[in-house]
C-alpha distance (Angstrom), angle and dihedral (degrees) to the residues before:
residue distance angle dihedral
X1 . . .
X2 3.80 . .
X3 3.75 97.0 .
X4 3.86 89.9 -122.7
X5 3.78 130.5 92.0
X6 3.78 107.9 -122.7
X7 3.85 128.6 -175.5
X8 3.76 123.9 -174.6
X9 3.76 125.3 -137.1
X10 3.91 130.1 -159.8
X11 3.77 128.9 -173.3
X12 3.84 106.8 -144.2
X13 3.82 129.0 -161.7
X14 3.76 126.1 167.6
X15 3.79 98.1 -43.1
X16 3.82 112.3 96.5
X17 3.80 94.5 166.7
X18 3.83 91.5 56.0
X19 3.75 89.9 49.9
X20 3.82 89.9 53.1
X21 3.81 91.1 52.3
X22 3.81 92.9 47.9
X23 3.84 93.2 47.6
X24 3.84 91.7 49.8
X25 3.80 91.0 51.9
X26 3.85 90.6 49.2
X27 3.75 91.4 48.3
X28 3.80 91.7 48.7
X29 3.86 93.2 59.5
X30 3.81 118.4 128.9
X31 3.83 85.3 -126.5
X32 3.74 113.4 46.6
X33 3.73 127.2 -132.2
X34 3.77 117.8 -135.3
X35 3.90 96.0 -133.4
X36 3.77 142.4 -7.8
X37 3.70 118.1 -134.9
X38 3.89 115.2 -160.5
X39 3.79 121.2 -168.2
X40 3.76 106.0 -162.6
X41 3.76 115.3 -158.1
X42 3.86 92.4 179.2
X43 3.70 123.9 128.1
X44 3.84 101.4 177.0
X45 3.77 104.3 30.3
X46 3.85 109.2 28.8
X47 3.80 116.1 179.6
X48 3.75 124.5 -123.2
X49 3.82 128.8 -156.9
X50 3.81 127.8 -172.3
X51 3.82 95.8 -165.8
X52 3.83 99.9 83.1
X53 3.79 91.6 163.1
X54 3.80 93.8 67.8
X55 3.81 103.3 19.4
X56 3.76 128.6 45.1
X57 3.81 121.8 -169.6
X58 3.76 124.9 -160.9
X59 3.81 116.5 -168.8
X60 3.84 121.1 -142.6
X61 3.81 105.7 168.6
X62 3.85 90.0 169.8
X63 3.80 84.5 68.9
X64 3.82 113.7 -125.4
X65 3.80 90.4 -168.2
X66 3.80 131.8 -135.8
X67 3.83 91.7 -56.4
X68 3.87 95.8 51.2
X69 3.82 92.1 42.5
X70 3.82 93.4 51.3
X71 3.72 91.3 47.0
X72 3.87 90.1 51.9
X73 3.77 91.2 46.3
X74 3.84 91.2 52.3
X75 3.81 91.9 47.5
X76 3.83 91.3 50.6
X77 3.78 93.6 47.7
X78 3.76 93.3 47.5
X79 3.81 89.9 48.5
X80 3.78 91.3 51.7
X81 3.75 94.3 50.2
X82 3.75 102.3 -113.4
X83 3.76 123.7 157.1
X84 3.82 96.6 -144.3
X85 3.77 141.4 20.9
X86 3.80 114.6 -150.3
X87 3.78 102.9 -155.9
X88 3.82 126.2 -156.0
X89 3.76 143.4 -178.1
X90 3.82 110.6 -139.0
X91 3.84 94.3 -112.4
X92 3.80 94.5 61.3
X93 3.89 130.0 100.4
X94 3.81 118.6 -171.8
X95 3.75 120.8 -147.8
X96 3.87 113.6 -107.4
X97 3.82 93.2 -102.2
X98 3.78 97.1 39.3
X99 3.83 99.2 107.7
X100 3.82 89.8 43.8
X101 3.77 91.4 55.4
X102 3.80 92.4 46.9
X103 3.81 93.4 49.7
X104 3.85 92.9 46.5
X105 3.78 89.9 52.0
X106 3.85 91.9 49.2
X107 3.77 92.9 49.9
X108 3.83 92.4 48.6
X109 3.80 94.6 45.8
X110 3.78 92.2 41.3
X111 3.79 90.4 62.3
X112 3.81 88.9 56.6
X113 3.82 98.5 38.8
X114 3.84 122.6 3.6
X115 3.84 92.2 -158.6
X116 3.83 97.0 94.1
X117 3.84 115.1 145.3
X118 3.90 106.8 171.0
X119 3.76 133.4 5.0
X120 3.74 110.2 -163.5
X121 3.86 135.6 -172.8
X122 3.78 130.7 -124.6
X123 3.85 103.3 -92.9
X124 3.74 115.7 -147.8
X125 3.81 127.4 -175.0
X126 3.92 101.3 -137.5
X127 3.83 91.4 -156.5
X128 3.79 95.0 61.4
X129 3.90 104.0 10.4
X130 3.78 87.7 -124.0
X131 3.83 114.0 156.3
X132 3.76 107.9 -132.4
X133 3.77 100.9 -142.9
X134 3.86 132.3 -152.4
X135 3.67 118.0 -118.5
X136 3.90 141.8 -120.0
X137 3.76 124.5 -158.8
X138 3.78 112.6 -127.4
X139 3.72 121.1 -177.6
X140 3.83 98.5 -59.8
X141 3.79 109.2 1.5
X142 3.75 147.8 38.1
X143 3.83 106.1 -111.0
X144 3.79 130.9 -172.8
X145 3.82 115.7 -91.6
X146 3.76 104.6 -132.2
X147 3.83 110.3 -151.7
X148 3.79 112.2 -106.9
X149 3.78 90.5 -160.3
X150 3.79 135.7 32.4
X151 3.80 92.3 -147.6
X152 3.85 111.2 23.1
X153 3.83 122.7 77.8
X154 3.73 114.7 -109.9
X155 3.81 138.8 -162.9
X156 3.76 126.9 -111.4
X157 3.85 131.8 164.3
X158 3.82 94.0 -117.4
X159 3.73 133.2 10.7
X160 3.75 116.9 -157.6
X161 3.85 111.8 -87.5
X162 3.80 96.8 -118.1
X163 3.79 112.6 84.7
X164 3.74 91.7 10.2
X165 3.87 113.6 144.0
X166 3.88 102.5 -149.9
X167 3.69 119.7 -158.8
X168 3.78 105.4 -131.8
X169 3.79 90.8 -153.2
X170 3.76 87.9 61.2
X171 3.81 93.6 41.9
X172 3.81 90.0 60.6
X173 3.80 89.9 59.0
X174 3.77 96.6 64.8
X175 3.74 136.0 41.2
X176 3.88 115.4 -89.7
X177 3.76 126.8 -96.7
X178 3.80 112.1 -62.4
X179 3.79 114.8 -99.4
X180 3.83 91.4 -160.2
X181 3.87 90.9 67.5
X182 3.83 89.8 58.9
X183 3.85 98.2 179.9
X184 3.87 131.1 3.4
X185 3.72 127.1 32.5
X186 3.75 94.5 34.0
X187 3.73 91.8 117.7
X188 3.84 93.5 50.1
X189 3.82 92.8 52.2
X190 3.77 97.8 41.7
X191 3.83 94.5 44.4
X192 3.85 93.2 47.8
X193 3.80 92.2 48.2
X194 3.80 89.0 55.1
X195 3.79 89.2 48.9
X196 3.82 92.0 49.6
X197 3.82 87.3 51.4
X198 3.79 89.5 58.4
X199 3.74 101.1 -97.0
X200 3.89 125.1 131.8
X201 3.75 121.2 -129.7
X202 3.80 116.7 -156.4
X203 3.81 139.0 -165.4
X204 3.82 119.8 -154.5
X205 3.80 114.4 -149.1
X206 3.84 93.0 -157.5
X207 3.75 96.0 49.3
X208 3.88 103.1 86.5
X209 3.79 128.2 -159.6
X210 3.73 120.9 179.8
X211 3.80 106.5 -145.3
X212 3.83 129.1 173.8
X213 3.73 106.2 -134.2
X214 3.87 110.6 -161.5
X215 3.79 120.6 -59.0
X216 3.83 109.2 -61.3
X217 3.81 120.0 -148.6
X218 3.75 127.5 -175.5
X219 3.75 128.8 -129.4
X220 3.78 144.8 152.7
X221 3.72 125.6 -111.7
X222 3.81 120.2 -178.2
X223 3.84 91.3 -17.9
X224 3.73 91.9 -50.3
X225 3.79 126.5 115.6
X226 3.92 110.8 -123.0
X227 3.76 135.3 -180.0
X228 3.81 122.7 -147.0
X229 3.71 133.5 179.0
X230 3.76 118.1 -111.9
X231 3.80 106.6 -142.9
X232 3.80 132.5 174.1
X233 3.83 115.6 -113.4
X234 3.85 91.2 -99.6
X235 3.85 91.9 61.2
X236 3.78 93.7 44.4
X237 3.79 87.7 52.3
X238 3.82 96.7 50.7
X239 3.86 95.0 39.8
X240 3.81 91.6 52.7
X241 3.76 94.2 40.8
X242 3.78 101.3 43.9
X243 3.79 98.3 38.4
X244 3.84 88.3 50.1
X245 3.70 93.6 49.7
X246 3.70 96.3 46.7
X247 3.81 95.2 46.3
X248 3.91 88.4 54.3
X249 3.79 92.6 42.3
X250 3.89 94.5 55.0
X251 3.80 97.4 36.5
X252 3.77 118.6 96.3
X253 3.79 132.8 -147.6
X254 3.80 117.4 -23.8
X255 3.87 88.7 -8.1
X256 3.84 85.8 80.6
X257 3.78 87.7 65.9
X258 3.73 93.1 48.0
X259 3.85 90.6 48.2
X260 3.86 90.1 57.6
X261 3.87 88.9 50.4
X262 3.84 90.4 47.4
X263 3.84 91.8 50.0
X264 3.82 94.0 46.1
X265 3.82 87.6 52.0
X266 3.87 89.5 51.4
X267 3.80 89.4 49.7
X268 3.78 92.2 51.5
X269 3.82 92.8 46.1
X270 3.76 92.0 49.5
X271 3.82 94.3 47.0
X272 3.90 89.3 50.4
X273 3.80 91.4 51.4
X274 3.80 93.0 45.7
X275 3.82 89.1 49.3
X276 3.75 95.1 50.1
X277 3.87 104.2 36.5
X278 3.82 113.2 14.9
X279 3.81 104.5 104.8
X280 3.88 92.4 -159.6
X281 3.78 127.8 82.0
X282 3.78 104.1 -65.6
X283 3.82 108.3 -165.8
X284 3.71 96.9 83.0
X285 3.79 93.2 45.6
X286 3.81 90.9 51.3
X287 3.74 91.1 50.3
X288 3.82 89.9 47.4
X289 3.85 91.1 54.0
X290 3.84 91.3 48.0
X291 3.81 96.7 43.5
X292 3.85 94.1 42.9
X293 3.81 92.5 51.6
X294 3.83 94.1 50.5
X295 3.83 92.8 43.2
X296 3.86 85.9 53.1
X297 3.80 92.2 50.0
X298 3.87 91.1 52.7
X299 3.82 95.4 38.4
X300 3.76 97.6 -115.1
X301 3.84 101.1 159.8
X302 3.77 139.3 160.5
X303 3.85 132.8 77.5
X304 3.77 97.1 -39.6
X305 3.85 109.6 136.9
X306 3.84 111.4 73.1
């Protein structure tokens, strides 16, 4: 036993098979979680589960998004008296010892500094072997946090949501995830707010999470092999909007102007890659990038793109 009460949480949306795989991996951990809470945003393919002792499903067919789901999961776990919420996207599979490694790191670091907010795993996309890094906010942008060590835990401002072991003691010290972000960027905002409150967020190199990050496609650009993510228009919209808004929101002084320029550059780069390499109809995706970026600049948030 770990000495801590841990519940797991999964955001579900229209992929019952992925949920079954994720649940099986959580249940196969060397340290057992007490209960799994699934918030199902699905309308067409809702999941069902007979084992109500170990798994609780809450249905929200109106779709409250990743942000609303995580907020609900945190509220539920705090109400039930758990010490940690282990949060997941549905397309993630933790290695069998992942929770054990996260808790060991928490215990060790807590002895040195009790202000621990999130302990996250190393997320790897098994299709490409890409490491999906946490982020740090520097002046005008969230940038990848490259691991300084292949063995030692290291700090970042914001681990990705999936696989994050969230201290509920820390969670009660800040406001919950922002509903108006809906999807994308929730982890950057939530992790950075914990950091600004004085908590440390860590990534553990030896704790492995297999996480499918988008739909990678390969192309060539000026005689170089490149990979890009093939997203539906909805994802392009929220990525461009939320990342733009958050960069401007957290930048200070003249860095706000440079953050706008940086996000416009990202928008243009993404639109060029979509135009050159995305095999699907492009017009709506290009419009999503353009609209999302300008909505982010002017702070138009909420569940807008349908």
